[in-house]
C-alpha positions in Angstrom: 67.2 3.6 41.4 64.6 1.9 39.2 62.2 1.2 42.1 62.0 4.9 43.0 60.8 5.9 39.6 57.5 4.0 39.8 56.3 6.3 42.5 53.4 8.5 41.5 51.9 6.0 39.1 48.1 6.7 39.2 47.0 5.3 35.9 44.0 3.0 35.5 44.9 -0.5 34.6 45.7 0.1 30.9 48.6 0.1 28.4 49.6 3.6 29.5 50.1 2.3 33.0 52.3 -0.5 31.6 54.4 2.1 29.7 54.8 4.2 32.8 55.8 1.3 35.1 58.3 0.1 32.5 59.6 3.6 31.6 63.2 3.2 32.9 63.6 -0.5 32.8 65.9 -2.4 30.4 64.6 -3.1 26.9 64.2 -6.8 27.4 61.9 -6.2 30.5 60.0 -3.4 28.8 59.3 -5.6 25.8 58.3 -8.5 28.1 55.8 -6.3 29.9 54.3 -5.0 26.6 54.0 -8.6 25.2 52.3 -9.6 28.5 49.8 -6.8 28.1 49.0 -7.9 24.5 48.3 -11.4 25.9 46.1 -9.9 28.6 44.1 -7.9 26.1 43.4 -10.8 23.8 42.6 -13.3 26.6 39.0 -13.3 27.7 38.1 -12.7 31.3 37.2 -16.1 32.9 33.5 -16.7 33.3 31.5 -19.3 35.1 31.2 -21.3 31.9 34.7 -22.4 32.5 35.0 -25.4 34.8 37.9 -23.8 36.6 35.8 -20.7 37.5 32.3 -22.3 37.8 31.8 -21.3 41.4 33.5 -17.8 41.4 31.7 -15.2 39.3 34.1 -12.5 38.6 31.4 -10.2 37.2 30.0 -10.0 40.7 33.1 -10.4 42.8 35.9 -8.4 41.1 35.7 -4.7 39.9 38.9 -4.2 38.0 37.6 -1.2 36.1 37.2 0.8 39.3 40.8 0.2 40.4 44.1 2.1 39.9 47.7 1.5 40.6 49.1 2.8 43.9 50.2 6.5 44.2 51.6 6.1 47.7 55.1 7.3 48.4 57.6 4.7 49.4 57.6 4.1 53.2 60.8 4.7 55.1 63.1 1.9 56.2 62.3 2.6 59.8 60.4 0.0 61.9 59.2 2.6 64.3 57.3 4.3 61.5 55.6 1.2 60.2 52.0 0.3 61.1 51.5 -1.5 64.4 50.0 -4.7 63.0 52.9 -5.1 60.7 55.4 -4.7 63.6 53.4 -7.1 65.7 53.4 -9.8 63.0 57.1 -9.5 62.5 57.8 -9.6 66.3 56.4 -13.2 66.4 59.2 -14.6 64.2 61.8 -11.8 64.1 64.6 -14.0 65.6 63.8 -17.2 63.9 64.8 -16.1 60.4 67.9 -15.9 58.2 66.6 -12.9 56.2 63.7 -10.5 56.0 61.8 -8.5 53.4 59.1 -6.0 54.3 56.6 -4.7 51.8 54.4 -1.7 52.4 51.7 -1.0 49.8 53.4 -3.1 47.2 56.9 -1.8 47.5 59.9 -3.4 49.3 61.0 -1.0 52.0 63.5 -3.3 53.9 65.7 -6.2 53.2 68.3 -8.0 55.2 70.1 -11.4 55.1 72.5 -13.2 57.3 76.0 -12.1 56.4 77.4 -15.7 56.5 74.8 -16.8 53.9 75.4 -13.7 51.7 79.1 -14.5 51.8 78.3 -17.9 50.2 76.4 -16.2 47.4 72.8 -16.4 48.6 70.7 -13.5 47.2 67.7 -11.9 48.9 66.6 -8.6 47.4 63.8 -6.7 45.7 63.2 -7.3 42.0 64.2 -3.7 41.3 67.6 -4.3 43.0 67.9 -7.5 41.0 67.2 -5.7 37.7 70.3 -3.6 38.3 72.5 -6.2 39.9 71.5 -9.6 38.4 69.7 -8.9 35.2 70.8 -12.1 33.5 69.2 -14.2 36.3 65.9 -12.4 35.9 66.0 -12.4 32.1 66.3 -16.2 32.2 63.7 -17.0 34.8 61.2 -14.2 35.4 57.8 -14.9 33.8 59.4 -17.5 31.5 59.5 -21.1 32.7 57.0 -21.1 35.6 54.4 -18.4 35.2 54.5 -17.0 31.6 51.8 -14.5 30.6 50.2 -17.3 28.5 49.2 -19.0 31.7 45.9 -17.0 31.9 44.3 -13.6 32.2 45.6 -12.8 35.6 49.1 -14.2 34.9 49.3 -11.8 32.0 48.0 -8.9 33.9 50.6 -9.5 36.7 53.4 -9.9 34.2 52.6 -6.6 32.7 52.0 -4.5 35.8 54.1 -5.8 38.7 55.7 -3.0 40.5 58.0 -4.8 42.9 58.8 -8.3 44.1 61.3 -10.7 45.6 64.3 -12.6 44.2 65.6 -15.4 46.4 68.5 -17.3 44.8 70.4 -20.1 46.7 73.6 -21.3 45.1 74.5 -25.0 44.7 75.0 -26.8 48.0 74.1 -23.7 50.2 71.6 -24.5 53.0 69.5 -21.9 54.7 68.6 -23.6 58.0 66.2 -20.9 59.1 63.3 -19.5 57.0 63.3 -16.3 55.0 60.5 -14.2 56.4 58.5 -11.8 54.2 55.8 -9.5 55.7 53.5 -7.4 53.6 51.2 -4.6 54.7 48.5 -3.0 52.5 46.6 0.1 53.4 45.1 1.6 50.2 41.5 1.2 49.1 40.5 1.0 45.5 44.0 -0.1 44.5 45.4 -3.0 42.5 48.8 -4.2 43.7 50.9 -6.6 41.6 54.0 -8.3 42.8 56.1 -11.4 41.9 58.2 -13.9 43.8 61.1 -15.7 42.1 62.8 -18.5 44.1 65.7 -20.3 42.4 67.2 -23.1 44.5 70.2 -24.6 42.7 71.0 -28.3 43.0 71.6 -29.7 46.6 70.5 -26.4 48.2 67.9 -25.8 50.9 65.6 -22.9 51.6 62.3 -22.1 53.4 60.3 -19.0 52.5 57.3 -17.7 54.5 55.2 -14.9 53.0 52.6 -13.2 55.3 50.1 -10.6 54.0 48.1 -8.3 56.2 45.8 -5.3 55.9 43.0 -3.4 57.7 39.5 -3.4 56.2 39.2 -1.6 52.8 36.4 0.9 52.2 36.6 0.1 48.4 37.6 -3.2 46.9 41.4 -3.7 46.5 43.2 -6.4 44.5 46.3 -8.1 45.8 47.9 -10.1 43.0 51.0 -12.3 43.6 52.7 -14.5 41.0 55.0 -17.1 42.5 57.7 -19.0 40.6 59.7 -21.6 42.5 62.4 -23.6 40.7 64.1 -26.4 42.6 67.2 -28.0 41.0 68.3 -31.6 41.4 68.2 -32.7 45.0 67.2 -29.2 46.3 64.8 -28.9 49.3 62.4 -26.0 49.2 59.4 -25.0 51.3 57.1 -22.2 50.2 54.5 -20.9 52.7 51.9 -18.1 52.1 49.8 -16.8 55.1 47.0 -14.6 53.8 45.4 -12.4 56.5 44.0 -9.6 54.5 41.1 -7.5 55.7 37.5 -7.3 54.4 37.2 -5.8 51.0 40.4 -7.4 49.7 40.4 -9.7 46.6 43.4 -11.9 46.9 44.6 -13.6 43.7 47.7 -15.8 43.5 49.1 -17.9 40.8 51.8 -20.3 42.0 54.0 -22.6 40.0 56.6 -25.0 41.4 59.1 -26.9 39.2 60.9 -29.8 40.9 63.8 -31.5 39.1 65.4 -34.9 39.9 65.2 -35.9 43.6 64.0 -32.4 44.6 61.7 -32.0 47.6 59.4 -29.0 47.0 56.6 -28.4 49.5 54.0 -25.7 49.7 51.5 -24.5 52.3 48.7 -22.0 51.7 46.9 -20.6 54.7 43.8 -18.5 53.9 42.2 -16.6 56.8 41.4 -13.2 55.5 40.1 -11.3 52.4 36.6 -11.2 51.2 37.5 -13.3 48.1 40.6 -15.5 47.8 41.6 -17.3 44.6 44.7 -19.5 44.5 45.9 -21.3 41.4 48.6 -23.8 42.3 50.4 -26.1 39.9 53.1 -28.5 40.9 55.2 -29.9 38.1 57.3 -32.9 38.9 59.9 -32.8 36.1 62.6 -35.3 37.3 62.6 -38.8 38.6 62.4 -39.0 42.4 60.9 -35.5 42.7 58.5 -35.1 45.7 56.0 -32.5 46.6 53.7 -32.1 49.6 50.9 -29.6 49.0 49.2 -28.4 52.1 46.4 -26.0 52.6 44.5 -24.5 55.6 41.5 -22.1 55.4 39.1 -20.8 58.0 36.2 -18.6 56.8 33.4 -16.7 58.4 30.9 -14.0 57.4 30.6 -14.1 53.6 34.2 -15.0 52.8 34.8 -16.9 49.6 37.8 -19.2 49.1 38.6 -20.8 45.8 41.5 -23.2 45.4 42.4 -24.6 41.9 45.2 -27.1 42.2 47.0 -29.5 39.8 49.7 -32.1 40.3 51.5 -32.7 37.0 53.7 -35.8 37.0 55.9 -35.6 34.0 58.7 -37.9 35.1 58.7 -41.5 36.4 59.1 -42.4 40.1 57.9 -39.0 41.4 55.6 -38.5 44.4 53.0 -35.9 45.4 50.6 -35.6 48.3 48.0 -32.9 48.6 46.0 -32.2 51.8 43.7 -29.2 52.0 41.5 -28.7 55.1 39.1 -25.9 56.0 36.6 -24.8 58.6 33.7 -22.6 57.5 31.4 -20.5 59.7 28.7 -17.9 59.0 27.8 -17.8 55.3 31.3 -18.4 54.1 32.1 -20.7 51.2 35.0 -22.7 49.9 35.7 -24.3 46.5 38.4 -26.9 46.0 39.1 -28.1 42.5 42.1 -30.5 42.2 43.5 -32.7 39.5 46.3 -35.2 39.3 47.7 -35.6 35.9 50.0 -38.5 35.1 51.7 -37.9 31.8 52.7 -40.6 29.3 55.9 -42.3 30.5 55.5 -41.2 34.1 55.5 -44.8 35.4 55.8 -45.5 39.2 53.9 -42.3 40.0 52.7 -42.1 43.6 50.1 -39.3 44.0 47.3 -38.5 46.5 44.8 -35.7 46.9 42.6 -35.1 49.8 40.2 -32.2 50.7 38.3 -32.1 54.0 35.8 -29.5 55.1 34.2 -28.8 58.5 31.0 -26.7 58.5 30.3 -24.7 61.6 27.1 -23.1 60.4 24.1 -24.3 58.5 24.6 -21.4 56.1 28.2 -22.3 55.2 29.0 -24.3 52.0 31.9 -26.3 50.6 32.3 -27.6 47.1 35.0 -30.2 46.5 35.9 -31.5 43.0 38.9 -33.8 42.9 39.9 -35.4 39.6 42.4 -37.8 38.0 43.9 -37.9 34.5 46.2 -40.9 34.1 48.1 -41.8 30.9 50.4 -44.4 32.4 49.6 -47.9 33.6 52.0 -48.5 36.6 50.9 -45.9 39.1 49.4 -45.5 42.6 46.9 -42.6 42.6 43.8 -41.8 44.7 41.7 -38.8 45.7 39.1 -38.1 48.4 36.9 -35.4 49.7 34.5 -34.9 52.6 32.2 -32.2 54.0 31.0 -32.7 57.6 29.6 -30.8 60.5 31.1 -30.2 63.9 31.4 -33.4 65.9 28.8 -33.0 68.6 30.2 -35.9 70.7 33.6 -34.3 70.8 32.1 -30.9 71.7 30.0 -32.5 74.5 33.0 -34.4 75.9 35.0 -31.1 76.1 32.1 -29.3 77.7 31.7 -32.1 80.3 35.3 -31.4 81.3 34.5 -27.8 82.2 34.8 -25.9 78.9 32.1 -23.6 77.7 30.6 -24.1 74.2 32.8 -21.5 72.5 36.0 -22.9 74.0 35.0 -26.5 73.0 34.3 -25.5 69.5 37.6 -23.7 69.2 39.4 -26.9 70.4 37.5 -29.1 67.9 38.4 -26.7 65.0 42.1 -26.6 66.0 42.1 -30.4 66.3 40.6 -30.7 62.8 43.1 -28.4 61.3 46.0 -29.8 63.3 46.6 -32.6 60.9 48.0 -30.1 58.4 50.0 -28.3 61.0 51.6 -31.5 62.2 53.1 -32.1 58.8 55.1 -28.8 58.8 58.7 -29.7 59.4 59.8 -26.0 59.2 60.9 -24.6 62.6 58.5 -22.0 64.0 56.0 -22.0 61.1 53.5 -24.3 62.7 53.5 -22.2 65.8 53.0 -19.0 63.8 50.1 -20.5 61.8 48.5 -21.9 65.0 48.7 -18.5 66.6 47.0 -16.7 63.8 44.3 -19.4 63.6 43.7 -19.0 67.4 43.4 -15.2 66.9 40.7 -15.7 64.3 38.8 -18.2 66.5 38.8 -15.5 69.1 37.5 -13.0 66.6 40.7 -11.0 66.5 41.4 -11.5 62.7 
């Protein structure tokens, strides 16, 4: 099987590593990887001279030259042998799912999907399985329409060196009423792990996808790179959720692209709680009339954590709607950067688009930078943006303490109330409870 033959790859991040990863893959994929590497080599590494990277200095925060690809053996498909934190995370939502995928150190080790859905043609599998069983689907969609290598330095690197990933394909009219749950565990220090997610929702289908990432603390910096491509056909309903709970020493980098056709509803939620550095590039493209996208984000930092969100809402069709809300709480010397832009293209009349970023500072040493923007090339639109940075509400805290709570308990409740606005907008069953649980754990110092 293709996936088995990438074991033992220990090369540095170079052309030889690409050749080794692609060694037994079909020619079209091999060539696609090599072309991506060529794009990577000729694309400069982003610097703080670029507006999109002004507040995240990669020279100081990312040490790619010191990293290698994983040389870990594939873990067994046996839950009893998986790390305890991985099993605990799965236990919280094991029953409320129609399918599961488990990654350990960048490789899929377990997959299951409800038999009734599989009988209707729904596909949930590793990309290595898909290469063998559904190559035409991958050749058409993988790293082509949504996240091609030309999207940037990290998009090219991921397209060249991904070692595993997820294919979720939902046929026309098929509805997945419970979420697909993906849980990832990372244990190797000094390693760069690259994976991809490809979600194809055919017209009038429905699917929810929840991807949770966990690790212990890393002795040496490790990179977790995920490229996400979500394609929603006419009238499809799709929800994509990423819950990032990586340990100290992790650099999390994710490029996410969502493409919504006519009357599609395509929502995203990014939850950032872990990693020393987290960078998310999210672009929502509204390609058909009536397309709608809610873009939600939650982040909670402490210590010296650094969160950087770069978002864009591209309205390319008329009568489409997008609404972005990102809220974060920052303690210690943590820092957040939010950079968002609404682009209304020519001809995209009747656009209705909003963008809001709110930050709560829990420490005098924490910092939040918020940079919302608009680019409008149509004259019949409703667009607005807003941003705020504030401190903990002393009156609310005093009120709670007067009711018998100590200072720590009062602060926890105020933070949960502040973030609750985002959680209240999650229609997906069980996801709000899961996110609230992991936020509460971090408030108690357990994450």
